[in-house]
N, C-alpha and C positions, 0 to 999 in steps of 0.2 A: 566476379569476385574474389579481389581476394585475401592469400594468404591472411592479413590481420584483419581482414572483415570476418571474414570465417574464426580466427582465434578469440575474436571480440564479441562475434556471436553465441556463444557455443561454453566462453570458459568460464560462466556461472556452475553451471552443468557439475559440476567436480566442485567445488564449493557447497552445493546447496545439494543436490545427492545423497551426500552421504549424512547431512543433518535433517530431510525429510527420513531415509530410511532408519537412524539409528535411535529417532524419534519410536516409528512402525512400529519396528526392534523392541526396543525396552516396554511400551505397551504394553507389546502382546507377549514379553515377559514376566511382565510386573503382574498383568490380567488374566496367565493365559489363557493368551487367545491365539491358538496357534497359525490363523489364516492372517491376520498382523504381520503375527513373530515372524511369518514366512513369505509378506507384503515387502518387509525391511529387505529378507534376504538380496530378498528381487531387486529391491530400488538398488541395490548393492552392485547387485551383478549389469544392470545397466548400468548404470552412473559408471560401472567398472572400462565397459564398452568408448561407451559416452566422451568418456579420458584422455582415450590414444588420439584422436583427435585434434584435439585441442591442446595434448602436446603436440601433436606432429607436424602442424601449422603454428607451431610458436618459433621455430626458427625463420619463416619467411613475416611473421610482423615485427620479428627483431630485425629484419634485414631494411624493412621500410621502418620505423620508427625510429633507430640511430640516426639518419641522416635530418628527425626533425630538430631543430630551435629547444635547448637548454635541457636535452634527455643526456643521463647521464649514463657510458655505458656498464661504470661501476653497479649500479642498483639494472641493469636489465643480469649483470652476470647472475646475481644475489638473486635477481626472481625466478633464472634459468635454471641454477643448483636445487631451490628449494621444489621448482614445482618436477627437476629431476623427481627428488627421494619423494615426493606426492604421486607422481603419477606409481611407482614403485610401491609405492605401501595402498594406493587405492586396489590396483591389480592383483594387489597379496589376497587382501578384503575380498576382491571380489571374485578368484577364484576360490579361498576356500568359502564364502554364503552361495555358490553353485556348487562346493559337498554336500552342503550343509543340508540344501534343498533336494541333492539325492538319494534314495534307498538304501545307498552303501552305509550313511552316517547314522542309520539309525540305530547300530550295534556298537557306533560309540558311548560315552556319558554325552548324554545335552544338557549337562547343568557346565560341565567343562567347554561342547564349544561359544555352548553362548556366550561365556563366559572370555575367552577366547579373542569370538571378532568383537563382542562390547568393547575389550578395552583396544581393538586393531581400529576399531570403528570413530575410539575417541580421539586414537590419538595420530589419524588417518586424519580427521575435521581441522583440528588444530592444525596440523602439518598446509589441506589445503586451506583454510582460513591463513595462514601467514605469506603460502603464496602470493594469493589475491589480494591481502593485504600490500605488499611490495612489487608487486605487479602494477599492483592501480600507483602504486606513487613517480612509478615508468614517466605517465604524463599526466598523472590528476596532481597539481599543484597543489592546491588547494586543501589535501589532505595531511600536508605533512609541511613547517619548518623549518626552517633553516639548522633550527637547534637538531631535530629529531636526523637529518641526512647529514651532521657535521662528518661524518666516517666516509661518507660516500665522499665527501668533496673535499676532503683530508686526501686519498686514492687518483681525483680525481688530475 
């Protein structure tokens, strides 16, 4: 299995993981269900772990994809930049979630911890979806028109 195959096989986990985790977290907070709240936090931790190999296989995938006809290098560069930001956001979210699961965090204000994690989760979701959207533009020409990628065409 090449880096490209591995990247494509796993790249939906960092996008969908925070969405599912946030759904569990929000439900747990709103309905005061500690089990679902902790499940949401655990989802963030697991997703943060899976995000690392997805990011690390990106360079290998780039080496293969940039040889394909019609692939714009500027889109690959934008995807890489957004993905790096998304990686760091996901890792911070995973670490904070792990800390929130630890007994040490019980001394902190639960509402503040929940608010910080929820806000970071929302911004991580937006960044991950953006990385996925731009990544999809690399090869899936059916999702964009010439008007949507005009800035990329001007750069090439």
